[in-house]
Backbone as JSON, one array per atom type, in Angstrom:
{
  "sequence": "MKKYLFIILLFLISIGFSQQEYDHNDLIEMDSGLWTEKFSDVSITGKVFGYFGEIEPYKKVYMGHVKNGKEDLPILIKPGLFIIEFYQNYLGKIKGSYCPMYPSCSEYGKIAIIKNGYVGILQTFDRLHRCSHDLENYEIIIFNNEIKYLDKPD",
  "N": [[0.82, -1.19, 0.0], [1.95, 1.25, 0.78], [3.75, 1.55, -1.25], [2.17, 2.15, -3.49], [1.02, 4.59, -2.7], [3.31, 6.15, -2.6], [4.04, 6.17, -5.33], [1.8, 7.49, -6.42], [2.06, 9.95, -5.13], [4.51, 10.85, -6.23], [3.69, 11.1, -8.9], [1.74, 13.17, -8.69], [3.38, 15.28, -7.82], [5.06, 15.53, -10.06], [3.25, 16.46, -11.94], [2.7, 18.98, -10.93], [5.14, 20.3, -11.34], [5.41, 20.31, -14.06], [5.16, 22.41, -16.86], [3.31, 24.23, -19.25], [4.64, 25.07, -22.4], [5.23, 27.88, -24.47], [5.58, 29.37, -27.67], [6.78, 32.56, -28.31], [6.01, 33.82, -30.64], [3.55, 32.83, -31.2], [1.77, 34.05, -29.55], [-0.54, 36.58, -28.47], [-1.49, 39.84, -27.29], [-4.41, 40.51, -25.62], [-7.19, 42.88, -25.73], [-7.82, 43.33, -23.1], [-5.41, 43.23, -21.87], [-4.39, 40.82, -21.18], [-2.48, 37.87, -21.96], [-2.71, 35.55, -24.64], [-3.04, 32.61, -26.72], [-2.83, 32.85, -30.3], [-5.9, 33.28, -32.04], [-7.56, 32.53, -29.95], [-9.48, 32.94, -26.95], [-8.8, 32.37, -24.42], [-6.96, 32.88, -21.51], [-3.49, 32.25, -20.79], [-1.19, 30.03, -19.05], [2.12, 29.48, -18.26], [5.48, 28.78, -19.49], [7.32, 31.02, -21.54], [8.97, 30.98, -24.57], [11.45, 32.05, -26.9], [12.71, 31.83, -30.22], [15.82, 32.17, -31.56], [18.31, 33.27, -33.89], [20.18, 32.95, -36.94], [20.47, 30.82, -38.61], [19.28, 27.44, -38.92], [19.85, 24.9, -36.45], [17.63, 26.87, -34.52], [18.26, 28.93, -31.65], [16.86, 28.23, -28.57], [15.37, 30.35, -26.3], [14.63, 31.32, -23.04], [12.04, 33.49, -22.23], [10.3, 34.43, -20.35], [7.63, 34.16, -17.91], [4.22, 33.39, -17.87], [1.28, 33.87, -16.1], [-1.98, 33.03, -15.72], [-2.51, 34.63, -17.94], [-1.11, 36.97, -17.45], [2.06, 38.61, -17.36], [4.47, 37.17, -15.34], [6.65, 37.9, -12.82], [9.42, 37.35, -10.59], [9.03, 38.36, -7.17], [11.08, 39.91, -6.05], [12.25, 41.13, -8.19], [10.49, 42.93, -9.24], [10.57, 45.51, -7.85], [12.96, 46.61, -8.92], [12.3, 46.91, -11.65], [10.22, 48.72, -11.31], [11.61, 50.99, -10.38], [13.17, 51.6, -12.64], [11.13, 52.13, -14.53], [9.91, 54.32, -13.28], [12.01, 56.16, -13.41], [12.21, 56.37, -16.25], [9.68, 57.43, -16.92], [9.36, 59.77, -15.4], [11.73, 61.08, -14.09], [13.63, 60.89, -16.16], [12.46, 62.39, -18.18], [12.59, 64.93, -17.14], [15.33, 65.3, -16.81], [16.32, 64.82, -19.36], [17.47, 63.17, -22.36], [20.61, 62.0, -23.03], [22.14, 59.84, -23.48], [24.76, 58.04, -24.93], [24.59, 55.49, -25.84], [22.94, 52.7, -27.43], [20.51, 50.27, -26.88], [19.18, 52.83, -24.64], [20.53, 53.27, -21.32], [18.6, 52.83, -19.32], [16.58, 51.51, -20.75], [18.01, 49.29, -21.6], [18.5, 48.11, -19.1], [15.87, 47.45, -18.35], [15.12, 45.57, -20.33], [17.12, 43.61, -19.9], [16.59, 42.8, -17.24], [13.95, 41.79, -17.41], [14.37, 39.73, -19.22], [16.5, 38.18, -18.12], [16.2, 38.06, -15.36], [17.43, 37.95, -12.07], [20.13, 37.98, -12.79], [20.02, 39.86, -14.77], [19.81, 42.22, -13.3], [22.4, 42.51, -12.34], [23.66, 42.75, -14.83], [22.63, 45.21, -15.58], [23.79, 46.98, -13.71], [26.43, 46.62, -14.5], [26.32, 47.68, -17.09], [25.65, 50.37, -16.53], [28.0, 51.1, -15.33], [29.77, 50.85, -17.49], [28.84, 52.72, -19.3], [29.39, 55.24, -21.64], [32.13, 54.83, -21.64], [35.08, 53.65, -23.18], [34.12, 53.73, -25.88], [35.0, 53.13, -28.41], [34.97, 50.42, -28.65], [32.48, 49.56, -29.39], [29.9, 48.94, -31.82], [29.04, 51.36, -34.25], [26.04, 53.07, -34.83], [23.35, 54.74, -36.58], [20.75, 56.4, -35.15], [17.65, 57.87, -35.03], [18.72, 60.13, -36.34], [21.06, 60.52, -34.91], [24.32, 59.72, -33.74], [24.92, 56.64, -32.32], [26.05, 54.14, -30.0], [26.1, 50.75, -30.27], [24.94, 48.39, -27.99], [23.73, 45.6, -27.22], [21.5, 43.93, -24.97], [22.32, 40.78, -23.5]],
  "CA": [[0.0, 0.0, 0.0], [2.85, 2.4, 0.83], [4.37, 1.67, -2.56], [1.23, 2.83, -4.38], [0.93, 5.97, -2.25], [4.54, 6.82, -3.03], [3.94, 6.37, -6.78], [0.79, 8.52, -6.64], [2.65, 11.2, -4.68], [5.48, 11.25, -7.27], [2.92, 11.52, -10.07], [1.15, 14.48, -8.41], [4.46, 16.26, -7.8], [5.53, 15.76, -11.43], [2.25, 17.29, -12.62], [2.87, 20.34, -10.44], [6.33, 20.92, -11.89], [5.36, 20.42, -15.52], [4.6, 23.68, -17.3], [3.07, 24.37, -20.67], [5.6, 25.96, -23.04], [4.65, 28.62, -25.58], [6.46, 30.15, -28.54], [6.32, 33.95, -28.22], [5.42, 34.22, -31.92], [2.18, 32.33, -31.25], [1.0, 34.72, -28.52], [-0.98, 37.95, -28.7], [-2.04, 40.5, -26.11], [-5.8, 40.88, -25.84], [-7.53, 44.25, -25.33], [-7.86, 43.37, -21.64], [-4.05, 43.21, -21.37], [-3.98, 39.45, -20.89], [-1.86, 37.17, -23.08], [-3.37, 34.32, -25.07], [-2.57, 32.1, -28.01], [-3.57, 33.42, -31.42], [-7.2, 32.69, -32.35], [-8.14, 31.99, -28.73], [-9.84, 33.95, -25.96], [-8.46, 31.82, -23.12], [-5.66, 33.32, -21.03], [-2.58, 31.12, -20.69], [-0.25, 29.92, -17.95], [3.25, 28.65, -18.63], [6.75, 29.41, -19.83], [7.35, 31.58, -22.89], [10.28, 30.87, -25.17], [11.65, 32.61, -28.21], [13.71, 31.12, -31.0], [16.66, 33.19, -32.17], [19.42, 32.81, -34.7], [20.03, 33.19, -38.37], [20.42, 29.53, -39.3], [18.75, 26.37, -38.08], [18.76, 24.96, -35.47], [17.54, 28.13, -33.82], [18.53, 28.86, -30.22], [15.66, 28.4, -27.75], [15.71, 31.25, -25.21], [13.55, 31.58, -22.09], [11.72, 34.92, -22.25], [9.52, 34.82, -19.19], [6.58, 33.28, -17.43], [2.9, 33.99, -17.9], [0.37, 33.19, -15.18], [-3.34, 33.5, -15.96], [-2.51, 35.66, -18.96], [-0.29, 38.12, -17.09], [3.48, 38.33, -17.21], [4.73, 36.91, -13.93], [8.05, 38.06, -12.49], [9.67, 37.17, -9.16], [8.68, 39.52, -6.36], [12.25, 40.73, -5.78], [12.64, 41.81, -9.42], [9.52, 43.98, -9.53], [11.02, 46.85, -7.46], [13.95, 47.09, -9.89], [11.57, 47.38, -12.83], [9.48, 49.93, -10.92], [12.57, 52.1, -10.34], [13.51, 51.95, -14.03], [9.96, 52.76, -15.17], [9.76, 55.64, -12.66], [13.04, 57.0, -14.02], [11.88, 56.64, -17.65], [8.46, 58.21, -17.05], [9.38, 61.04, -14.68], [13.05, 61.71, -13.95], [14.28, 60.96, -17.46], [11.88, 63.49, -18.96], [13.1, 66.18, -16.56], [16.77, 65.35, -17.04], [16.62, 64.78, -20.79], [18.22, 61.98, -22.77], [21.86, 62.22, -23.76], [22.89, 58.58, -23.42], [25.35, 57.76, -26.24], [24.44, 54.07, -26.14], [21.64, 52.21, -27.88], [19.45, 51.06, -26.27], [19.6, 53.66, -23.51], [20.86, 52.45, -20.14], [17.38, 52.41, -18.63], [15.9, 50.5, -21.58], [18.87, 48.1, -21.5], [18.22, 47.49, -17.81], [14.52, 46.88, -18.38], [15.18, 44.37, -21.17], [17.97, 42.61, -19.25], [15.91, 42.27, -16.05], [12.82, 40.97, -17.84], [14.87, 38.55, -19.92], [17.44, 37.36, -17.35], [15.89, 38.03, -13.93], [18.42, 38.48, -11.13], [21.36, 38.24, -13.54], [19.76, 41.11, -15.47], [20.12, 43.33, -12.4], [23.86, 42.65, -12.4], [24.0, 43.27, -16.15], [22.27, 46.63, -15.58], [24.85, 47.7, -12.99], [27.61, 46.58, -15.36], [26.09, 48.63, -18.19], [25.77, 51.72, -15.99], [29.43, 51.33, -15.09], [30.45, 50.95, -18.78], [28.24, 53.75, -20.15], [30.25, 56.33, -22.12], [33.55, 54.48, -21.52], [35.6, 52.76, -24.22], [33.12, 53.7, -26.95], [35.57, 52.58, -29.64], [34.74, 48.97, -28.66], [31.1, 49.28, -29.77], [29.5, 49.22, -33.2], [28.4, 52.67, -34.39], [24.81, 53.06, -35.62], [22.63, 56.01, -36.65], [19.4, 56.21, -34.63], [16.99, 59.19, -34.95], [19.69, 61.12, -36.83], [22.12, 60.69, -33.93], [25.27, 58.61, -33.68], [24.8, 55.87, -31.08], [26.94, 52.98, -29.89], [25.23, 49.6, -30.06], [25.27, 47.45, -26.92], [22.5, 44.84, -26.99], [21.53, 43.06, -23.78], [22.41, 39.35, -23.83]],
  "C": [[0.87, 1.26, 0.0], [3.48, 2.65, -0.53], [3.47, 2.44, -3.52], [1.06, 4.3, -3.99], [2.14, 6.78, -2.69], [4.5, 7.12, -4.52], [2.93, 7.48, -7.1], [1.33, 9.89, -6.25], [3.67, 11.72, -5.71], [4.77, 11.76, -8.51], [2.33, 12.92, -9.86], [2.21, 15.58, -8.38], [4.94, 16.56, -9.21], [4.54, 16.6, -12.22], [2.42, 18.74, -12.2], [4.06, 21.04, -11.05], [6.3, 21.03, -13.41], [4.63, 21.7, -15.89], [4.39, 23.62, -18.81], [4.1, 25.35, -21.23], [4.95, 26.59, -24.26], [5.75, 29.32, -26.37], [5.92, 31.58, -28.55], [5.69, 34.44, -29.51], [3.97, 33.78, -32.04], [1.27, 33.02, -30.25], [0.61, 36.12, -28.95], [-1.51, 38.51, -27.38], [-3.45, 40.95, -26.44], [-6.02, 42.32, -25.39], [-7.53, 44.41, -23.81], [-6.46, 43.39, -21.03], [-3.54, 41.83, -21.04], [-3.4, 38.81, -22.15], [-2.59, 35.88, -23.36], [-2.72, 33.82, -26.35], [-3.41, 32.74, -29.11], [-4.84, 32.6, -31.67], [-7.83, 32.01, -31.14], [-8.48, 33.14, -27.8], [-9.47, 33.51, -24.55], [-7.08, 32.29, -22.71], [-4.8, 32.1, -20.73], [-1.75, 31.18, -19.41], [0.88, 29.02, -18.4], [4.48, 29.46, -18.96], [6.72, 29.87, -21.28], [8.79, 31.55, -23.38], [10.3, 31.59, -26.51], [12.73, 31.82, -28.91], [14.5, 32.15, -31.78], [17.8, 32.55, -32.94], [19.14, 33.03, -36.16], [19.97, 31.9, -39.17], [19.85, 28.48, -38.35], [19.9, 25.51, -37.58], [18.8, 26.27, -34.7], [17.75, 27.92, -32.32], [17.24, 29.14, -29.45], [16.04, 29.2, -26.51], [14.48, 31.49, -24.35], [13.3, 33.07, -22.03], [10.9, 35.36, -21.05], [8.45, 33.8, -18.87], [5.27, 34.05, -17.44], [1.99, 33.18, -16.99], [-1.01, 33.83, -15.32], [-3.39, 34.68, -16.92], [-1.65, 36.87, -18.66], [1.16, 37.7, -16.95], [3.79, 38.24, -15.72], [6.23, 36.99, -13.68], [8.24, 37.81, -11.0], [9.49, 38.47, -8.39], [9.87, 40.45, -6.11], [12.73, 41.5, -7.02], [11.71, 43.0, -9.71], [9.95, 45.37, -9.04], [12.07, 47.44, -8.41], [13.3, 47.63, -11.14], [10.79, 48.66, -12.52], [10.4, 51.14, -10.91], [12.92, 52.55, -11.75], [12.35, 52.66, -14.71], [9.7, 54.15, -14.58], [10.77, 56.61, -13.27], [12.65, 57.37, -15.45], [10.69, 57.6, -17.78], [8.53, 59.59, -16.41], [10.75, 61.71, -14.69], [13.75, 61.89, -15.3], [13.75, 62.09, -18.32], [12.35, 64.84, -18.44], [14.55, 66.37, -16.95], [17.12, 65.46, -18.52], [17.49, 63.58, -21.11], [19.47, 62.39, -23.53], [22.75, 60.99, -23.69], [23.45, 58.27, -24.82], [25.15, 56.32, -26.69], [23.05, 53.78, -26.68], [21.55, 50.73, -27.56], [19.97, 51.86, -25.09], [19.82, 52.76, -22.29], [19.6, 51.96, -19.43], [16.63, 51.34, -19.43], [16.69, 49.18, -21.58], [18.57, 47.36, -20.21], [16.87, 46.81, -17.78], [14.51, 45.57, -19.17], [15.96, 43.27, -20.46], [17.27, 41.99, -18.05], [14.74, 41.38, -16.44], [13.31, 39.66, -18.44], [15.68, 37.62, -19.02], [17.22, 37.36, -15.85], [16.98, 38.67, -13.09], [19.75, 38.8, -11.83], [21.22, 39.55, -14.31], [20.03, 42.33, -14.62], [21.63, 43.59, -12.39], [24.31, 43.21, -13.74], [23.7, 44.77, -16.24], [23.34, 47.45, -14.87], [26.13, 47.73, -13.83], [27.48, 47.6, -16.49], [26.22, 50.07, -17.71], [27.23, 52.08, -15.73], [30.18, 51.57, -16.41], [29.98, 52.12, -19.63], [29.22, 54.9, -20.39], [31.74, 56.05, -21.96], [33.92, 53.53, -22.65], [34.63, 52.62, -25.4], [33.67, 53.13, -28.25], [35.37, 51.06, -29.75], [33.35, 48.58, -29.14], [30.85, 49.64, -31.22], [28.75, 50.55, -33.25], [27.17, 52.51, -35.28], [24.24, 54.48, -35.63], [21.2, 55.73, -36.21], [18.79, 57.58, -34.39], [17.96, 60.32, -35.28], [20.78, 61.46, -35.8], [23.05, 59.48, -33.99], [25.14, 57.96, -32.32], [25.76, 54.7, -31.14], [26.1, 51.79, -29.44], [25.77, 48.67, -28.98], [23.99, 46.72, -26.55], [22.61, 44.03, -25.7], [21.55, 41.6, -24.21], [21.23, 38.6, -23.26]]
}
């Protein structure tokens, strides 16, 4: 009897850890702000992956987690995103934008944190430290009729 209970317990645990996986190209945001699969009205729960690369096989990259149609981030990451969004919406408009990098440091931080979680916070601090230093090491691009230095978040 104990053997069967153990097997049932393992089965229930494995169901809890299994997550539906979604390709980000197959998802759309509804008017309500919830995410769903194309041609569906049902909100989704699971892991979202993107496929990147120029030749096959494409690299599968974890992009985030969606719970009941909403993007779900760890609780300790949300304050970092709040600070960046506050800076972009309020302080950045007062201060003005003169960042020589593309994307800007705040946008870089937002992308890195959403994409890489806690590691993204470290990447943001690294980017802030590198901003405007050793610009000859970066690719030069023209963005909005301005010369910018390309530094994409990994």
